N, C-alpha and C positions, 0 to 999 in steps of 0.2 A: 504494500500500500504506500502510495507516494505522499509525502507529508511536508514538502518544503519547496521553495521556489528555486529555479535555476536561472542564472544569468540576469536576474532582476534585482534592483535596489528597492527593498521594502522596509518600511518602518512599522513595527507592530508593538502595540502596548500590551501590558499584562492582561490576562484573561479577566473579564468582568461578567458576573452573572447577568443574563438578559432573559426576561420573560418574553415568550413569543419568538418568532423566527423571521421577521421582516427586516431586510437590510436596505439602506439607502446607498446607492452606488452612483458616484459622480465621475464622469470622464471629461478631462480638459485637454484640448489641443493647445499647447503652450507656445507654438511657433509664431513668429511674426508674420504679418501679411506677406504673401508671396511664397509661403512655405508649403509643405505637403499636407494633405488631408488624410483622414481615416474614415473608412466605411462604417456603417452601423455596427456596434459592438455586440458580439454574441457572448452571452454569459450563461454559465451553468453551475448549479450546486449539486453535489453527488456524494456517493459513499467512498470515494477515493480510488475506485477501480477504473475510472474513465480516463482515457488519454485523448486529448485533442490531436496530438501528434507526438512523435518521438524523434528528437534530434538525432541525425545520423541514419535515419530510415526514410523511405519514400513517403512523400506527403500524400497520403490517401485518406479515405474515409471522411471527406468533407473539407479538409484543409486546402486542397488544391482549388476548390471552387471559391473559397474565401480569398485565398491569396491571389488568384488570377482575376476574378470579377466581383469580389465582395459578396458572393451569394452564400448565405448561411443555411440554406434549406437542407442541403445534404448532411451537413454536420448535425443540424437539429434533428433530422430523421434518425440518424444513427444514435444520437443521445437518447431519444425517446425509446428506441428499441433496447438499448443496453442499460438504461437507467429509468425504468418505468416509475420509480418512486422519487426520481429527481425533479429538479425545477430548473427551467431555462427561459431565457428571454432574449430578444434582440432590440436594442434601442439606439436612436439617433438624435442628433441635434435637430430640433423641430423647425428651425427657420431656414428657408432657402433650400438648396439641393440636399438630399438626404445623406449628408456626410458631415463629419466634424471638420470644418474648415479651420485654418489658423485663427486662434483667438476665441474659438467657440467652445462651449461646454454645455452639458446637460446632465440631469440626474434621473434615475428611475428607482423603483422599489421592487425588490425581489423577495418573495416569500419562499424560503428554502424548505418549508414543511417541518419535518422532524429534524431539529438541529443536532441531535445526538447521532443521527445517521448521515444526513446530507451535510457533513462537516467540511467538505472540500469544495474548492472553487476553481473553475477554469474559464478562460476567455480567449477571444481571437478577433482580429480586425485587420483588414487590408490597408496597406499604405498606398495612398493615391497621389499621383498616377505612376504606377510601376508595372512591370510584367508579372511578378509574383512575390512581392515582398509583403511581410505581415508582422504583426505583434501577436504574442500568445504565450502560454506557459505549458511547456512539455511536462512539468512536474506540478501537480495540483497544490494550491495553497490551502493550508488547514485553517479555516476560519473559526471553527468551534472545537472545543475539546470534547472528550468522550462523554462528559456530563451535559453537553449542550451550551456551555459557557462561551461567549464570544471572545475570540483572540484579537482584540482590536482596540481602538480603530486601526485600520490598515491603510497605509499610503504607499503607492508604488509609483516610482518615477521611471519613465521609459527614455533611454538615451539612444543615440545612434547605434551603440554597441549591443542593444537589445533587439534590434531589427533582425528578423529571420528571412532567409531566402528559401522558398518552398522547394526549389530544385525541379519544378515541374515544367517551367517555360524558360527558354533562354533569355537572359537579360540583354535584350536588343530593343532599344526604345523606338527603333524604326519599324518594328514588327510586332504589332498586337498589344501594346499597352492599353489597359482599361481606363475608361473615364477621360479620354482625350478627345476633344471635339474633332469630329470628322474621321475618327479611327474606329475600326471594328475591334473591340476588345476580345472577341472570340478567336481572333487570329493569333499567330505567334508560333514559333518553332518549339516542338516538344523537346525538353531537355533530358528527361529520364534520370534525373539525379536524386539526391537526398536532401533533407532539410538541414541547413547549416546556418550559422550566424552570418549575416550579410557581410560584415566587415572582416570576416576571415578571408575574403577574396581580395587579392591585390588590385583588382580592377574596380573595386567598389566606388571609389571617388570618381573615376572616369565615367562610370555608368550614371552616377547622380548628375554630373555635369552635363551629360547628354540630354537630361530631362529639362534643364533650364530653358525657359521660353515656351514650353508647352502650354496650351490653353485647355483648361478643364471647365466643367459647368460652374465651378466655384471661382474661376479666375485664372490668371496666368501664374505659372510657377517661376519665381525669380530668385529664390533663396534656397541654397543647398544646406546640408548639415554634415557634421563630422561624427566621429566615434563617440565623443564626449558631449555632444549637443543634447540638451534636455528637450525632448519632443512633446511629451504628454505626461499626464498624471491621472492615476486611478485611485479614488478614495472610497473606502468602504466603512460605513458606520451603521449602528442600529437605526432603523427608521424612526422618525419622531414619535410615532404612536407606540413603538416598542419601547423606546426610552422612557416614555411617560408611564407605561405599565410597570417597568422595572422600578421607577421612582415610587410609584404607588405601593408596590409590593414591599419596598424597604420601609416606607412609612407605616404600613400595617404591621410589619414585623416589630418595628420599634415600639409601637403602641402596645402590642401583646407583651413585650418584655417589661414595659413599665407597669402593666397590670399585674 
């Protein structure tokens, strides 16, 4: 059972008892205007046995569709089949094109169900516009302990070094990048590779430079990024209603003790 994050910078507070199982999840694109966008974020809470992908293996089971065209339906169908008791959602920034453009953020609420079972959390989103770059976690994040106590709040920052290459489509921006005005995102040469960290390639910077000047539904890409550039942030906290319930429970317990 996978219980920790790989290749991500995460800040996690000590476990705190929480009544209920609703989480408020916020995603922020921290790039300046002219930067890259992210497709709607797929989120899933599960028992720890679900893998969105495995670094070093072929990107199958839904990650290819997310990484190439931002389509979460295949991954969602696999999640439903493998985790019938799990909880999943897809959410986007509500204004303009259905992507998180630079400077945009949005929040959603996810009810994980039984927090002592669906303790683990996975996510994925495509980096726009690219051939097959994405963010995600190949090792699930443990959001709750075995008693259902929340291990948070959790704040994850995504840097250039956290971007993955799905290895499913050749990184050739002249051939099939998705979300570029006038280009068919379904094209592109099949790579037949494996999932790797994007900046492990010596040609990563050259590829990003080739994207500059591209026009997407969200605007023109004018700013690249490096290995250490902070691109986005994911924050996970108890939903306001859940926090209120926890506070009420603490008040009731204090009153019982006084009596």
